[in-house]
Backbone of each chain as nested JSON, in Angstrom:
{
  "chains": [
    {"id": "A", "residues": [
      {"number": 1, "name": "MET", "atoms": {"N": [-22.657, 3.463, -9.55], "CA": [-22.699, 2.678, -10.786], "C": [-22.566, 1.198, -10.397]}},
      {"number": 2, "name": "PRO", "atoms": {"N": [-23.71, 0.505, -10.284], "CA": [-23.655, -0.916, -9.908], "C": [-22.783, -1.707, -10.87]}},
      {"number": 3, "name": "GLY", "atoms": {"N": [-22.034, -2.657, -10.309], "CA": [-21.22, -3.492, -11.186], "C": [-19.977, -2.753, -11.665]}},
      {"number": 4, "name": "ASP", "atoms": {"N": [-19.845, -1.498, -11.181], "CA": [-18.652, -0.724, -11.557], "C": [-17.437, -1.478, -11.023]}},
      {"number": 5, "name": "LYS", "atoms": {"N": [-16.515, -1.816, -11.966], "CA": [-15.437, -2.721, -11.54], "C": [-14.597, -2.076, -10.44]}},
      {"number": 6, "name": "ASN", "atoms": {"N": [-14.703, -0.746, -10.292], "CA": [-13.896, -0.121, -9.25], "C": [-14.574, -0.166, -7.893]}},
      {"number": 7, "name": "GLU", "atoms": {"N": [-15.732, -0.891, -7.822], "CA": [-16.469, -0.926, -6.578], "C": [-15.69, -1.792, -5.582]}},
      {"number": 8, "name": "ILE", "atoms": {"N": [-15.067, -1.172, -4.632], "CA": [-14.26, -1.874, -3.64], "C": [-14.912, -1.652, -2.286]}},
      {"number": 9, "name": "ASP", "atoms": {"N": [-15.007, -2.696, -1.504], "CA": [-15.512, -2.508, -0.143], "C": [-14.302, -2.193, 0.729]}},
      {"number": 10, "name": "PHE", "atoms": {"N": [-14.092, -0.924, 0.968], "CA": [-12.872, -0.518, 1.671], "C": [-12.835, -1.067, 3.102]}},
      {"number": 11, "name": "ASP", "atoms": {"N": [-14.008, -1.213, 3.719], "CA": [-13.993, -1.765, 5.079], "C": [-13.382, -3.166, 5.078]}},
      {"number": 12, "name": "ILE", "atoms": {"N": [-13.802, -3.954, 4.096], "CA": [-13.272, -5.329, 4.012], "C": [-11.772, -5.289, 3.721]}},
      {"number": 13, "name": "GLU", "atoms": {"N": [-11.369, -4.413, 2.805], "CA": [-9.949, -4.354, 2.44], "C": [-9.087, -3.869, 3.606]}},
      {"number": 14, "name": "LEU", "atoms": {"N": [-9.6, -2.882, 4.347], "CA": [-8.836, -2.379, 5.497], "C": [-8.799, -3.415, 6.616]}},
      {"number": 15, "name": "ASP", "atoms": {"N": [-9.867, -4.222, 6.693], "CA": [-9.885, -5.29, 7.693], "C": [-8.839, -6.355, 7.345]}},
      {"number": 16, "name": "LYS", "atoms": {"N": [-8.722, -6.665, 6.055], "CA": [-7.695, -7.634, 5.614], "C": [-6.312, -7.105, 5.995]}},
      {"number": 17, "name": "LEU", "atoms": {"N": [-6.105, -5.819, 5.728], "CA": [-4.801, -5.21, 6.028], "C": [-4.517, -5.274, 7.529]}},
      {"number": 18, "name": "ALA", "atoms": {"N": [-5.513, -4.923, 8.322], "CA": [-5.348, -4.923, 9.784], "C": [-4.988, -6.324, 10.284]}},
      {"number": 19, "name": "LYS", "atoms": {"N": [-5.717, -7.299, 9.77], "CA": [-5.484, -8.698, 10.209], "C": [-4.085, -9.161, 9.802]}},
      {"number": 20, "name": "ARG", "atoms": {"N": [-3.677, -8.785, 8.608], "CA": [-2.348, -9.186, 8.127], "C": [-1.255, -8.574, 9.007]}},
      {"number": 21, "name": "ILE", "atoms": {"N": [-1.369, -7.274, 9.289], "CA": [-0.375, -6.597, 10.123], "C": [-0.325, -7.25, 11.508]}},
      {"number": 22, "name": "LYS", "atoms": {"N": [-1.496, -7.444, 12.094], "CA": [-1.543, -7.988, 13.458], "C": [-0.976, -9.401, 13.509]}},
      {"number": 23, "name": "SER", "atoms": {"N": [-1.361, -10.224, 12.548], "CA": [-0.892, -11.629, 12.595], "C": [0.62, -11.691, 12.446]}},
      {"number": 24, "name": "LEU", "atoms": {"N": [1.176, -10.815, 11.613], "CA": [2.634, -10.818, 11.431], "C": [3.333, -10.272, 12.673]}},
      {"number": 25, "name": "ARG", "atoms": {"N": [2.72, -9.267, 13.288], "CA": [3.311, -8.706, 14.511], "C": [3.354, -9.793, 15.595]}},
      {"number": 26, "name": "VAL", "atoms": {"N": [2.246, -10.516, 15.755], "CA": [2.177, -11.586, 16.773], "C": [3.158, -12.707, 16.407]}},
      {"number": 27, "name": "ALA", "atoms": {"N": [3.232, -13.015, 15.122], "CA": [4.152, -14.086, 14.674], "C": [5.607, -13.74, 14.991]}},
      {"number": 28, "name": "LYS", "atoms": {"N": [5.885, -12.424, 15.099], "CA": [7.258, -12.007, 15.433], "C": [7.492, -12.076, 16.931]}},
      {"number": 29, "name": "GLY", "atoms": {"N": [6.451, -12.516, 17.674], "CA": [6.626, -12.703, 19.109], "C": [6.213, -11.517, 19.958]}},
      {"number": 30, "name": "TYR", "atoms": {"N": [5.603, -10.532, 19.341], "CA": [5.159, -9.356, 20.111], "C": [3.705, -9.515, 20.527]}},
      {"number": 31, "name": "THR", "atoms": {"N": [3.5, -9.802, 21.815], "CA": [2.109, -9.904, 22.28], "C": [1.533, -8.496, 22.438]}},
      {"number": 32, "name": "SER", "atoms": {"N": [2.417, -7.523, 22.665], "CA": [1.946, -6.137, 22.834], "C": [2.256, -5.322, 21.587]}},
      {"number": 33, "name": "TYR", "atoms": {"N": [1.198, -4.762, 21.003], "CA": [1.446, -3.949, 19.786], "C": [2.199, -2.669, 20.173]}},
      {"number": 34, "name": "GLU", "atoms": {"N": [1.992, -2.25, 21.427], "CA": [2.644, -1.005, 21.847], "C": [4.151, -1.169, 21.922]}},
      {"number": 35, "name": "VAL", "atoms": {"N": [4.597, -2.324, 22.43], "CA": [6.042, -2.585, 22.498], "C": [6.596, -2.675, 21.084]}},
      {"number": 36, "name": "PHE", "atoms": {"N": [5.865, -3.386, 20.204], "CA": [6.302, -3.515, 18.813], "C": [6.455, -2.137, 18.168]}},
      {"number": 37, "name": "ALA", "atoms": {"N": [5.441, -1.297, 18.333], "CA": [5.472, 0.055, 17.734], "C": [6.612, 0.877, 18.327]}},
      {"number": 38, "name": "PHE", "atoms": {"N": [6.74, 0.827, 19.66], "CA": [7.792, 1.613, 20.331], "C": [9.169, 1.187, 19.847]}},
      {"number": 39, "name": "GLU", "atoms": {"N": [9.393, -0.118, 19.794], "CA": [10.73, -0.613, 19.409], "C": [11.051, -0.3, 17.946]}},
      {"number": 40, "name": "ASN", "atoms": {"N": [10.036, 0.027, 17.18], "CA": [10.248, 0.313, 15.753], "C": [9.993, 1.778, 15.413]}},
      {"number": 41, "name": "SER", "atoms": {"N": [10.041, 2.608, 16.444], "CA": [9.885, 4.066, 16.261], "C": [8.629, 4.424, 15.483]}},
      {"number": 42, "name": "ILE", "atoms": {"N": [7.548, 3.706, 15.767], "CA": [6.259, 4.036, 15.153], "C": [5.328, 4.509, 16.276]}},
      {"number": 43, "name": "ASN", "atoms": {"N": [4.619, 5.592, 16.022], "CA": [3.705, 6.137, 17.037], "C": [2.735, 5.054, 17.494]}},
      {"number": 44, "name": "ARG", "atoms": {"N": [2.716, 4.792, 18.8], "CA": [1.929, 3.665, 19.332], "C": [0.435, 3.835, 19.089]}},
      {"number": 45, "name": "VAL", "atoms": {"N": [-0.074, 5.044, 19.311], "CA": [-1.522, 5.264, 19.137], "C": [-1.899, 5.051, 17.668]}},
      {"number": 46, "name": "GLN", "atoms": {"N": [-1.063, 5.634, 16.789], "CA": [-1.343, 5.481, 15.355], "C": [-1.285, 4.003, 14.973]}},
      {"number": 47, "name": "TYR", "atoms": {"N": [-0.231, 3.323, 15.445], "CA": [-0.079, 1.907, 15.072], "C": [-1.303, 1.105, 15.524]}},
      {"number": 48, "name": "GLY", "atoms": {"N": [-1.77, 1.401, 16.7], "CA": [-2.951, 0.683, 17.207], "C": [-4.131, 0.825, 16.258]}},
      {"number": 49, "name": "ARG", "atoms": {"N": [-4.243, 1.995, 15.64], "CA": [-5.343, 2.238, 14.686], "C": [-5.171, 1.402, 13.423]}},
      {"number": 50, "name": "TYR", "atoms": {"N": [-3.93, 1.177, 13.013], "CA": [-3.712, 0.385, 11.789], "C": [-4.179, -1.05, 12.016]}},
      {"number": 51, "name": "GLU", "atoms": {"N": [-3.944, -1.553, 13.246], "CA": [-4.389, -2.928, 13.532], "C": [-5.901, -2.99, 13.722]}},
      {"number": 52, "name": "LYS", "atoms": {"N": [-6.531, -1.819, 13.789], "CA": [-8.012, -1.799, 13.934], "C": [-8.697, -1.469, 12.6]}},
      {"number": 53, "name": "GLY", "atoms": {"N": [-7.891, -1.268, 11.535], "CA": [-8.514, -1.073, 10.232], "C": [-8.594, 0.354, 9.753]}},
      {"number": 54, "name": "ASN", "atoms": {"N": [-7.818, 1.235, 10.369], "CA": [-7.777, 2.611, 9.854], "C": [-6.958, 2.674, 8.581]}},
      {"number": 55, "name": "ASP", "atoms": {"N": [-7.33, 3.593, 7.714], "CA": [-6.574, 3.807, 6.493], "C": [-5.249, 4.46, 6.855]}},
      {"number": 56, "name": "LEU", "atoms": {"N": [-4.253, 4.33, 5.997], "CA": [-2.95, 4.953, 6.265], "C": [-2.264, 5.251, 4.948]}},
      {"number": 57, "name": "ARG", "atoms": {"N": [-1.261, 6.13, 5.032], "CA": [-0.54, 6.473, 3.828], "C": [0.392, 5.331, 3.414]}},
      {"number": 58, "name": "TYR", "atoms": {"N": [0.69, 5.266, 2.113], "CA": [1.572, 4.23, 1.59], "C": [2.919, 4.255, 2.304]}},
      {"number": 59, "name": "THR", "atoms": {"N": [3.487, 5.438, 2.497], "CA": [4.809, 5.508, 3.135], "C": [4.748, 5.005, 4.582]}},
      {"number": 60, "name": "THR", "atoms": {"N": [3.628, 5.25, 5.25], "CA": [3.48, 4.736, 6.623], "C": [3.392, 3.215, 6.599]}},
      {"number": 61, "name": "LEU", "atoms": {"N": [2.657, 2.698, 5.631], "CA": [2.547, 1.245, 5.499], "C": [3.919, 0.623, 5.25]}},
      {"number": 62, "name": "LEU", "atoms": {"N": [4.736, 1.31, 4.468], "CA": [6.088, 0.791, 4.215], "C": [6.884, 0.704, 5.52]}},
      {"number": 63, "name": "LYS", "atoms": {"N": [6.686, 1.689, 6.404], "CA": [7.381, 1.663, 7.708], "C": [6.96, 0.427, 8.488]}},
      {"number": 64, "name": "VAL", "atoms": {"N": [5.658, 0.127, 8.462], "CA": [5.15, -1.041, 9.195], "C": [5.716, -2.319, 8.575]}},
      {"number": 65, "name": "ILE", "atoms": {"N": [5.694, -2.388, 7.244], "CA": [6.206, -3.586, 6.543], "C": [7.687, -3.794, 6.872]}},
      {"number": 66, "name": "LYS", "atoms": {"N": [8.431, -2.7, 6.887], "CA": [9.869, -2.776, 7.201], "C": [10.061, -3.252, 8.648]}},
      {"number": 67, "name": "ALA", "atoms": {"N": [9.221, -2.726, 9.541], "CA": [9.335, -3.112, 10.958], "C": [9.047, -4.601, 11.128]}},
      {"number": 68, "name": "LEU", "atoms": {"N": [8.272, -5.151, 10.198], "CA": [7.952, -6.585, 10.233], "C": [9.033, -7.4, 9.516]}},
      {"number": 69, "name": "ASP", "atoms": {"N": [10.109, -6.684, 9.097], "CA": [11.232, -7.329, 8.395], "C": [10.776, -8.037, 7.115]}},
      {"number": 70, "name": "MET", "atoms": {"N": [9.906, -7.354, 6.382], "CA": [9.42, -7.961, 5.131], "C": [9.61, -6.982, 3.975]}},
      {"number": 71, "name": "THR", "atoms": {"N": [9.547, -7.518, 2.775], "CA": [9.485, -6.665, 1.591], "C": [8.004, -6.489, 1.252]}},
      {"number": 72, "name": "PRO", "atoms": {"N": [7.655, -5.464, 0.472], "CA": [6.247, -5.317, 0.085], "C": [5.695, -6.578, -0.589]}},
      {"number": 73, "name": "SER", "atoms": {"N": [6.508, -7.223, -1.427], "CA": [5.965, -8.402, -2.12], "C": [5.702, -9.53, -1.125]}},
      {"number": 74, "name": "GLU", "atoms": {"N": [6.602, -9.693, -0.133], "CA": [6.343, -10.721, 0.882], "C": [5.076, -10.378, 1.66]}},
      {"number": 75, "name": "PHE", "atoms": {"N": [4.964, -9.113, 2.039], "CA": [3.821, -8.693, 2.867], "C": [2.501, -8.935, 2.147]}},
      {"number": 76, "name": "PHE", "atoms": {"N": [2.488, -8.601, 0.842], "CA": [1.217, -8.708, 0.109], "C": [1.0, -10.085, -0.514]}},
      {"number": 77, "name": "SER", "atoms": {"N": [1.927, -11.009, -0.258], "CA": [1.806, -12.337, -0.889], "C": [0.678, -13.163, -0.293]}},
      {"number": 78, "name": "GLU", "atoms": {"N": [0.168, -12.731, 0.831], "CA": [-0.878, -13.52, 1.513], "C": [-1.892, -12.602, 2.159]}},
      {"number": 79, "name": "GLY", "atoms": {"N": [-3.15, -13.034, 2.147], "CA": [-4.148, -12.322, 2.942], "C": [-4.887, -11.206, 2.238]}},
      {"number": 80, "name": "PHE", "atoms": {"N": [-4.636, -11.007, 0.931], "CA": [-5.287, -9.872, 0.267], "C": [-6.141, -10.273, -0.933]}},
      {"number": 81, "name": "ASP", "atoms": {"N": [-6.152, -11.535, -1.257], "CA": [-6.941, -11.921, -2.464], "C": [-8.32, -12.427, -2.07]}}
    ]},
    {"id": "B", "residues": [
      {"number": 1, "name": "MET", "atoms": {"N": [19.009, 8.232, 13.477], "CA": [19.735, 7.095, 14.038], "C": [20.289, 6.287, 12.86]}},
      {"number": 2, "name": "PRO", "atoms": {"N": [21.621, 6.504, 12.553], "CA": [22.208, 5.785, 11.416], "C": [22.04, 4.28, 11.593]}},
      {"number": 3, "name": "GLY", "atoms": {"N": [21.784, 3.614, 10.488], "CA": [21.684, 2.151, 10.557], "C": [20.356, 1.709, 11.162]}},
      {"number": 4, "name": "ASP", "atoms": {"N": [19.512, 2.696, 11.51], "CA": [18.188, 2.345, 12.064], "C": [17.435, 1.573, 10.987]}},
      {"number": 5, "name": "LYS", "atoms": {"N": [17.033, 0.325, 11.381], "CA": [16.495, -0.558, 10.327], "C": [15.26, 0.062, 9.697]}},
      {"number": 6, "name": "ASN", "atoms": {"N": [14.633, 1.059, 10.388], "CA": [13.425, 1.631, 9.794], "C": [13.74, 2.747, 8.819]}},
      {"number": 7, "name": "GLU", "atoms": {"N": [15.056, 2.951, 8.568], "CA": [15.463, 4.049, 7.7], "C": [15.074, 3.685, 6.275]}},
      {"number": 8, "name": "ILE", "atoms": {"N": [14.046, 4.298, 5.793], "CA": [13.55, 4.027, 4.451], "C": [13.722, 5.31, 3.652]}},
      {"number": 9, "name": "ASP", "atoms": {"N": [14.196, 5.175, 2.43], "CA": [14.271, 6.359, 1.572], "C": [12.944, 6.45, 0.84]}},
      {"number": 10, "name": "PHE", "atoms": {"N": [12.045, 7.267, 1.38], "CA": [10.699, 7.315, 0.828], "C": [10.682, 7.799, -0.614]}},
      {"number": 11, "name": "ASP", "atoms": {"N": [11.63, 8.666, -0.972], "CA": [11.647, 9.135, -2.363], "C": [11.856, 7.954, -3.305]}},
      {"number": 12, "name": "ILE", "atoms": {"N": [12.796, 7.096, -2.927], "CA": [13.079, 5.927, -3.772], "C": [11.861, 5.005, -3.817]}},
      {"number": 13, "name": "GLU", "atoms": {"N": [11.243, 4.797, -2.666], "CA": [10.09, 3.878, -2.61], "C": [8.903, 4.433, -3.394]}},
      {"number": 14, "name": "LEU", "atoms": {"N": [8.686, 5.742, -3.287], "CA": [7.567, 6.344, -4.031], "C": [7.859, 6.35, -5.523]}},
      {"number": 15, "name": "ASP", "atoms": {"N": [9.14, 6.444, -5.866], "CA": [9.523, 6.382, -7.281], "C": [9.271, 4.982, -7.845]}},
      {"number": 16, "name": "LYS", "atoms": {"N": [9.581, 3.959, -7.038], "CA": [9.293, 2.571, -7.472], "C": [7.796, 2.412, -7.712]}},
      {"number": 17, "name": "LEU", "atoms": {"N": [7.012, 2.944, -6.776], "CA": [5.545, 2.826, -6.896], "C": [5.065, 3.53, -8.164]}},
      {"number": 18, "name": "ALA", "atoms": {"N": [5.565, 4.74, -8.383], "CA": [5.151, 5.523, -9.559], "C": [5.489, 4.775, -10.851]}},
      {"number": 19, "name": "LYS", "atoms": {"N": [6.696, 4.227, -10.883], "CA": [7.139, 3.5, -12.101], "C": [6.284, 2.259, -12.327]}},
      {"number": 20, "name": "ARG", "atoms": {"N": [5.974, 1.561, -11.255], "CA": [5.155, 0.339, -11.373], "C": [3.759, 0.689, -11.906]}},
      {"number": 21, "name": "ILE", "atoms": {"N": [3.141, 1.721, -11.321], "CA": [1.794, 2.128, -11.75], "C": [1.824, 2.522, -13.232]}},
      {"number": 22, "name": "LYS", "atoms": {"N": [2.807, 3.349, -13.586], "CA": [2.867, 3.849, -14.965], "C": [3.113, 2.715, -15.954]}},
      {"number": 23, "name": "SER", "atoms": {"N": [4.039, 1.821, -15.617], "CA": [4.368, 0.742, -16.57], "C": [3.159, -0.163, -16.788]}},
      {"number": 24, "name": "LEU", "atoms": {"N": [2.408, -0.397, -15.727], "CA": [1.218, -1.257, -15.858], "C": [0.114, -0.537, -16.624]}},
      {"number": 25, "name": "ARG", "atoms": {"N": [-0.01, 0.767, -16.408], "CA": [-1.022, 1.54, -17.149], "C": [-0.694, 1.494, -18.647]}},
      {"number": 26, "name": "VAL", "atoms": {"N": [0.566, 1.706, -18.985], "CA": [0.983, 1.675, -20.407], "C": [0.809, 0.267, -20.971]}},
      {"number": 27, "name": "ALA", "atoms": {"N": [1.15, -0.731, -20.162], "CA": [1.019, -2.128, -20.615], "C": [-0.434, -2.475, -20.919]}},
      {"number": 28, "name": "LYS", "atoms": {"N": [-1.357, -1.754, -20.28], "CA": [-2.783, -2.01, -20.554], "C": [-3.229, -1.28, -21.821]}},
      {"number": 29, "name": "GLY", "atoms": {"N": [-2.274, -0.572, -22.468], "CA": [-2.604, 0.078, -23.732], "C": [-3.028, 1.528, -23.609]}},
      {"number": 30, "name": "TYR", "atoms": {"N": [-2.906, 2.093, -22.42], "CA": [-3.291, 3.495, -22.235], "C": [-2.073, 4.402, -22.391]}},
      {"number": 31, "name": "THR", "atoms": {"N": [-2.006, 5.084, -23.532], "CA": [-0.883, 6.011, -23.699], "C": [-1.159, 7.279, -22.88]}},
      {"number": 32, "name": "SER", "atoms": {"N": [-2.433, 7.559, -22.645], "CA": [-2.786, 8.758, -21.86], "C": [-3.229, 8.364, -20.449]}},
      {"number": 33, "name": "TYR", "atoms": {"N": [-2.504, 8.91, -19.466], "CA": [-2.913, 8.561, -18.088], "C": [-4.277, 9.197, -17.78]}},
      {"number": 34, "name": "GLU", "atoms": {"N": [-4.578, 10.309, -18.472], "CA": [-5.839, 10.998, -18.181], "C": [-7.03, 10.151, -18.622]}},
      {"number": 35, "name": "VAL", "atoms": {"N": [-6.881, 9.509, -19.787], "CA": [-7.968, 8.646, -20.262], "C": [-8.127, 7.463, -19.317]}},
      {"number": 36, "name": "PHE", "atoms": {"N": [-6.971, 6.888, -18.917], "CA": [-7.011, 5.75, -17.979], "C": [-7.732, 6.148, -16.698]}},
      {"number": 37, "name": "ALA", "atoms": {"N": [-7.351, 7.29, -16.129], "CA": [-7.954, 7.735, -14.863], "C": [-9.443, 7.997, -15.064]}},
      {"number": 38, "name": "PHE", "atoms": {"N": [-9.788, 8.71, -16.148], "CA": [-11.194, 9.046, -16.402], "C": [-12.026, 7.784, -16.539]}},
      {"number": 39, "name": "GLU", "atoms": {"N": [-11.529, 6.829, -17.322], "CA": [-12.315, 5.61, -17.559], "C": [-12.467, 4.77, -16.294]}},
      {"number": 40, "name": "ASN", "atoms": {"N": [-11.645, 5.038, -15.318], "CA": [-11.709, 4.257, -14.072], "C": [-12.19, 5.084, -12.885]}},
      {"number": 41, "name": "SER", "atoms": {"N": [-12.841, 6.208, -13.223], "CA": [-13.439, 7.063, -12.176], "C": [-12.436, 7.474, -11.111]}},
      {"number": 42, "name": "ILE", "atoms": {"N": [-11.214, 7.755, -11.56], "CA": [-10.192, 8.261, -10.635], "C": [-9.876, 9.698, -11.049]}},
      {"number": 43, "name": "ASN", "atoms": {"N": [-9.77, 10.578, -10.067], "CA": [-9.489, 11.985, -10.362], "C": [-8.212, 12.098, -11.19]}},
      {"number": 44, "name": "ARG", "atoms": {"N": [-8.306, 12.738, -12.351], "CA": [-7.176, 12.753, -13.288], "C": [-5.965, 13.484, -12.724]}},
      {"number": 45, "name": "VAL", "atoms": {"N": [-6.201, 14.618, -12.086], "CA": [-5.073, 15.396, -11.55], "C": [-4.37, 14.586, -10.452]}},
      {"number": 46, "name": "GLN", "atoms": {"N": [-5.196, 14.004, -9.586], "CA": [-4.609, 13.201, -8.497], "C": [-3.827, 12.027, -9.081]}},
      {"number": 47, "name": "TYR", "atoms": {"N": [-4.451, 11.332, -10.044], "CA": [-3.771, 10.161, -10.612], "C": [-2.421, 10.557, -11.216]}},
      {"number": 48, "name": "GLY", "atoms": {"N": [-2.401, 11.707, -11.892], "CA": [-1.141, 12.166, -12.485], "C": [-0.049, 12.286, -11.43]}},
      {"number": 49, "name": "ARG", "atoms": {"N": [-0.449, 12.711, -10.235], "CA": [0.526, 12.854, -9.139], "C": [1.057, 11.503, -8.681]}},
      {"number": 50, "name": "TYR", "atoms": {"N": [0.192, 10.476, -8.712], "CA": [0.658, 9.154, -8.268], "C": [1.735, 8.641, -9.216]}},
      {"number": 51, "name": "GLU", "atoms": {"N": [1.592, 8.933, -10.518], "CA": [2.616, 8.483, -11.479], "C": [3.879, 9.342, -11.375]}},
      {"number": 52, "name": "LYS", "atoms": {"N": [3.786, 10.422, -10.594], "CA": [4.981, 11.288, -10.424], "C": [5.631, 11.062, -9.059]}},
      {"number": 53, "name": "GLY", "atoms": {"N": [5.079, 10.122, -8.274], "CA": [5.742, 9.795, -7.016], "C": [5.145, 10.431, -5.782]}},
      {"number": 54, "name": "ASN", "atoms": {"N": [3.925, 10.949, -5.895], "CA": [3.28, 11.467, -4.669], "C": [2.807, 10.326, -3.797]}},
      {"number": 55, "name": "ASP", "atoms": {"N": [2.789, 10.568, -2.515], "CA": [2.285, 9.582, -1.559], "C": [0.762, 9.529, -1.696]}},
      {"number": 56, "name": "LEU", "atoms": {"N": [0.175, 8.422, -1.279], "CA": [-1.278, 8.292, -1.377], "C": [-1.761, 7.338, -0.312]}},
      {"number": 57, "name": "ARG", "atoms": {"N": [-3.069, 7.418, -0.037], "CA": [-3.624, 6.544, 0.976], "C": [-3.736, 5.12, 0.434]}},
      {"number": 58, "name": "TYR", "atoms": {"N": [-3.698, 4.139, 1.363], "CA": [-3.796, 2.739, 0.975], "C": [-5.077, 2.49, 0.171]}},
      {"number": 59, "name": "THR", "atoms": {"N": [-6.181, 3.035, 0.608], "CA": [-7.453, 2.784, -0.092], "C": [-7.423, 3.367, -1.509]}},
      {"number": 60, "name": "THR", "atoms": {"N": [-6.732, 4.478, -1.676], "CA": [-6.604, 5.06, -3.016], "C": [-5.738, 4.156, -3.881]}},
      {"number": 61, "name": "LEU", "atoms": {"N": [-4.681, 3.629, -3.291], "CA": [-3.802, 2.714, -4.041], "C": [-4.588, 1.48, -4.467]}},
      {"number": 62, "name": "LEU", "atoms": {"N": [-5.475, 1.009, -3.61], "CA": [-6.295, -0.155, -3.976], "C": [-7.159, 0.16, -5.197]}},
      {"number": 63, "name": "LYS", "atoms": {"N": [-7.668, 1.4, -5.272], "CA": [-8.488, 1.797, -6.433], "C": [-7.651, 1.725, -7.702]}},
      {"number": 64, "name": "VAL", "atoms": {"N": [-6.395, 2.187, -7.61], "CA": [-5.509, 2.16, -8.785], "C": [-5.205, 0.709, -9.166]}},
      {"number": 65, "name": "ILE", "atoms": {"N": [-4.91, -0.117, -8.171], "CA": [-4.583, -1.531, -8.416], "C": [-5.773, -2.232, -9.073]}},
      {"number": 66, "name": "LYS", "atoms": {"N": [-6.959, -1.939, -8.579], "CA": [-8.184, -2.546, -9.128], "C": [-8.377, -2.063, -10.583]}},
      {"number": 67, "name": "ALA", "atoms": {"N": [-8.097, -0.784, -10.823], "CA": [-8.265, -0.239, -12.179], "C": [-7.293, -0.902, -13.15]}},
      {"number": 68, "name": "LEU", "atoms": {"N": [-6.182, -1.4, -12.606], "CA": [-5.187, -2.103, -13.423], "C": [-5.54, -3.581, -13.549]}},
      {"number": 69, "name": "ASP", "atoms": {"N": [-6.723, -3.955, -12.994], "CA": [-7.19, -5.352, -13.033], "C": [-6.21, -6.31, -12.361]}},
      {"number": 70, "name": "MET", "atoms": {"N": [-5.695, -5.875, -11.231], "CA": [-4.751, -6.743, -10.514], "C": [-5.191, -6.913, -9.063]}},
      {"number": 71, "name": "THR", "atoms": {"N": [-4.638, -7.928, -8.426], "CA": [-4.798, -8.056, -6.974], "C": [-3.582, -7.388, -6.337]}},
      {"number": 72, "name": "PRO", "atoms": {"N": [-3.674, -7.047, -5.049], "CA": [-2.503, -6.461, -4.398], "C": [-1.254, -7.35, -4.518]}},
      {"number": 73, "name": "SER", "atoms": {"N": [-1.448, -8.669, -4.391], "CA": [-0.246, -9.518, -4.452], "C": [0.362, -9.497, -5.851]}},
      {"number": 74, "name": "GLU", "atoms": {"N": [-0.48, -9.471, -6.876], "CA": [0.062, -9.376, -8.244], "C": [0.791, -8.051, -8.411]}},
      {"number": 75, "name": "PHE", "atoms": {"N": [0.158, -6.977, -7.929], "CA": [0.736, -5.639, -8.112], "C": [2.102, -5.536, -7.439]}},
      {"number": 76, "name": "PHE", "atoms": {"N": [2.192, -6.09, -6.225], "CA": [3.445, -5.938, -5.465], "C": [4.455, -7.05, -5.758]}},
      {"number": 77, "name": "SER", "atoms": {"N": [4.105, -7.945, -6.679], "CA": [5.01, -9.079, -6.944], "C": [6.269, -8.66, -7.695]}},
      {"number": 78, "name": "GLU", "atoms": {"N": [6.261, -7.477, -8.212], "CA": [7.408, -7.007, -9.021], "C": [7.667, -5.533, -8.8]}},
      {"number": 79, "name": "GLY", "atoms": {"N": [8.946, -5.169, -8.794], "CA": [9.263, -3.742, -8.815], "C": [9.449, -3.072, -7.471]}},
      {"number": 80, "name": "PHE", "atoms": {"N": [9.37, -3.858, -6.369], "CA": [9.451, -3.211, -5.05], "C": [10.595, -3.737, -4.182]}},
      {"number": 81, "name": "ASP", "atoms": {"N": [11.322, -4.701, -4.715], "CA": [12.402, -5.235, -3.838], "C": [13.738, -4.589, -4.164]}}
    ]}
  ]
}
């Protein structure tokens, strides 16, 4: 349905999410995503996929946001509009 | 690991999400979640579960947020801290 307001380009949205996660991880001083994931008890292989734009469950995203020491509102305040 | 900073009570977090989705759906004038879901091309049974606190994929959450005519930052600006 062209013009369907629910038409979302998920690739673009997942790319925004990936970029946001990665930039915050680097801003926290972690050059290695694997060290960041390990230190925060997040599966390293899975975490690597999130920074590459894979979809993930809301609860998993909350784990990542928490590991970045942010609240959901802080996390989503930038990079998604 | 007590005190592990990643210790998140997912039930509480999913309940916050469910309440936020439902309150915004009602605020848009939809007394029936089924009509809201149908009009926004979202599976009605699945949508009902999101308002009851089921976990969901990020891309699915984006569909709900879009159906509520909000951006992610607007959606997460309230109800999650």
